[in-house]
matplotlib code that plots the C-alpha trace (Angstrom):
import matplotlib.pyplot as plt

x = [50.2, 51.6, 48.9, 49.7, 53.4, 52.9, 50.7, 53.3, 56.0, 53.9, 53.3, 57.0, 57.8, 55.3, 56.7, 60.3, 59.1, 57.6, 60.8, 62.9, 64.7, 65.3, 66.2, 69.9, 69.8, 68.0, 70.6, 73.4, 71.9, 71.5, 75.1, 76.2, 74.1, 75.6, 79.1, 78.3, 76.9, 79.9, 82.3, 80.2, 80.2, 84.0, 84.5, 82.3, 84.3, 87.6, 86.2, 85.1, 88.6, 90.1, 87.7, 88.7, 92.4, 91.9, 90.0, 92.8, 95.4, 93.3, 93.1, 96.8, 97.5, 95.2, 97.1, 100.4, 99.2, 98.2, 101.6, 103.2, 101.2, 102.1, 105.8, 106.0, 104.0, 106.3, 109.4, 108.0, 106.9, 110.3, 112.2, 109.9, 110.4, 114.2, 114.4, 112.4, 114.5, 117.7, 116.5, 115.1, 111.6, 109.2, 107.1, 104.6, 103.3, 100.0, 98.8, 95.2, 94.7, 91.3, 89.5, 88.4, 90.3, 93.4, 94.5, 97.9, 98.0, 101.0, 101.6, 104.6, 106.1, 108.7, 111.7, 112.7, 109.8, 106.8, 104.2, 102.2, 101.5, 100.3, 98.8, 100.5, 98.2, 99.5, 103.2, 105.4, 106.6, 110.0, 108.5, 106.0, 108.8, 111.0, 108.1, 107.2, 110.7, 111.0, 107.7, 108.8, 112.2, 110.7, 108.2, 110.9, 113.2, 110.4, 109.6, 113.2, 113.1, 116.5, 116.1, 114.8, 114.0, 112.3, 111.3, 109.0, 108.0, 104.2, 102.7, 101.4, 98.8, 96.7, 96.5]
y = [190.1, 189.5, 186.8, 185.2, 185.3, 183.7, 181.0, 180.2, 180.0, 177.6, 175.5, 175.5, 174.4, 171.6, 170.5, 170.6, 168.5, 165.9, 165.8, 165.5, 168.8, 171.8, 171.6, 172.1, 169.4, 166.9, 167.7, 167.1, 163.8, 162.8, 163.6, 161.7, 158.7, 158.8, 158.9, 156.0, 154.0, 154.7, 153.6, 150.5, 149.6, 150.0, 148.0, 145.2, 145.2, 145.0, 142.1, 140.3, 140.7, 139.4, 136.4, 135.6, 135.8, 133.6, 131.0, 130.9, 130.5, 127.8, 125.8, 126.2, 124.9, 121.9, 121.2, 121.4, 119.2, 116.6, 116.7, 116.5, 113.4, 111.8, 112.5, 111.3, 108.2, 107.3, 107.8, 105.7, 102.9, 102.7, 102.9, 100.2, 97.8, 98.4, 97.8, 94.7, 93.3, 93.8, 90.7, 88.8, 89.9, 91.2, 94.1, 96.4, 99.6, 101.1, 104.5, 105.3, 109.1, 109.1, 107.5, 109.4, 108.7, 107.7, 104.1, 102.5, 98.9, 96.7, 93.5, 91.4, 88.2, 86.8, 84.7, 83.4, 81.0, 82.1, 82.1, 85.0, 88.4, 88.2, 90.8, 91.8, 89.6, 86.3, 87.1, 85.7, 87.9, 88.6, 89.2, 91.7, 93.4, 93.6, 94.8, 97.5, 98.8, 98.9, 100.8, 103.3, 103.9, 104.3, 106.9, 108.7, 108.6, 109.8, 112.8, 113.7, 113.4, 114.3, 112.7, 109.2, 107.7, 104.4, 103.6, 100.6, 98.6, 98.5, 95.4, 96.3, 93.6, 95.8, 98.5]
z = [102.9, 106.4, 107.0, 103.7, 104.4, 107.8, 106.3, 103.7, 106.3, 108.4, 105.3, 104.6, 108.1, 107.9, 104.6, 106.0, 109.0, 106.6, 104.6, 107.8, 107.7, 105.6, 101.9, 102.7, 105.4, 103.0, 100.3, 102.8, 103.8, 100.2, 99.5, 102.5, 101.5, 98.0, 99.5, 101.8, 98.9, 96.7, 99.5, 100.2, 96.5, 96.3, 99.4, 98.1, 94.8, 96.7, 98.9, 95.8, 94.3, 97.6, 97.5, 94.0, 94.9, 98.0, 96.0, 93.4, 96.2, 97.8, 94.5, 94.0, 97.5, 96.9, 93.7, 95.4, 98.3, 95.7, 94.1, 97.5, 98.4, 95.1, 95.5, 99.1, 98.2, 95.3, 97.4, 100.2, 97.9, 96.2, 99.6, 101.1, 98.2, 98.3, 102.1, 101.8, 99.0, 101.2, 103.2, 100.2, 101.0, 98.4, 99.6, 98.2, 99.8, 98.4, 99.5, 98.5, 98.7, 97.0, 100.0, 103.0, 105.2, 103.1, 103.3, 103.7, 102.4, 103.0, 101.1, 102.0, 100.5, 102.9, 101.8, 98.4, 98.0, 96.0, 98.8, 97.4, 98.9, 102.4, 104.7, 107.9, 110.1, 108.5, 109.1, 111.8, 114.6, 113.1, 109.7, 111.2, 113.0, 109.9, 107.8, 110.3, 110.6, 106.8, 106.7, 109.3, 107.7, 104.2, 105.5, 107.4, 104.4, 102.0, 104.2, 104.8, 108.6, 109.9, 113.3, 113.7, 117.1, 117.7, 121.3, 120.8, 117.8, 117.3, 115.8, 112.3, 112.5, 114.7, 112.0]

ax = plt.figure().add_subplot(projection="3d")
ax.plot(x, y, z, "-o")
ax.set_aspect("equal")
plt.show()
């Protein structure tokens, strides 16, 4: 009996070595693995929820950015046309937001005569200066800039 008991104990030890520990140790490892899995699953679910929220926030910010662009553009266009008309000029400001990069297109018709819309490169020096100042002031007014400082006037024909 003693030999048989010793033989069975050796078999049990060999089986435990193959399993990586005693039955209690394997059970504890299985419980720990189950706990780790549950925590990882819950953490993944919370990250997915966070990602969903962040995507929603991102889309809302893009929508608001688009509205902001439209409102600023509309105010700048109206202000530019009004400032140009103060000196009997006709001016049109177009802002193309759909292009990458966005484009700013200026069309000016100086004086009372119907000379047609002209680009900035065909204007005289004074007309360019006046158009540039109107553009800057209309953009500043549209964006609500409280402080305005103009050091030098850049020639808009180079834009």
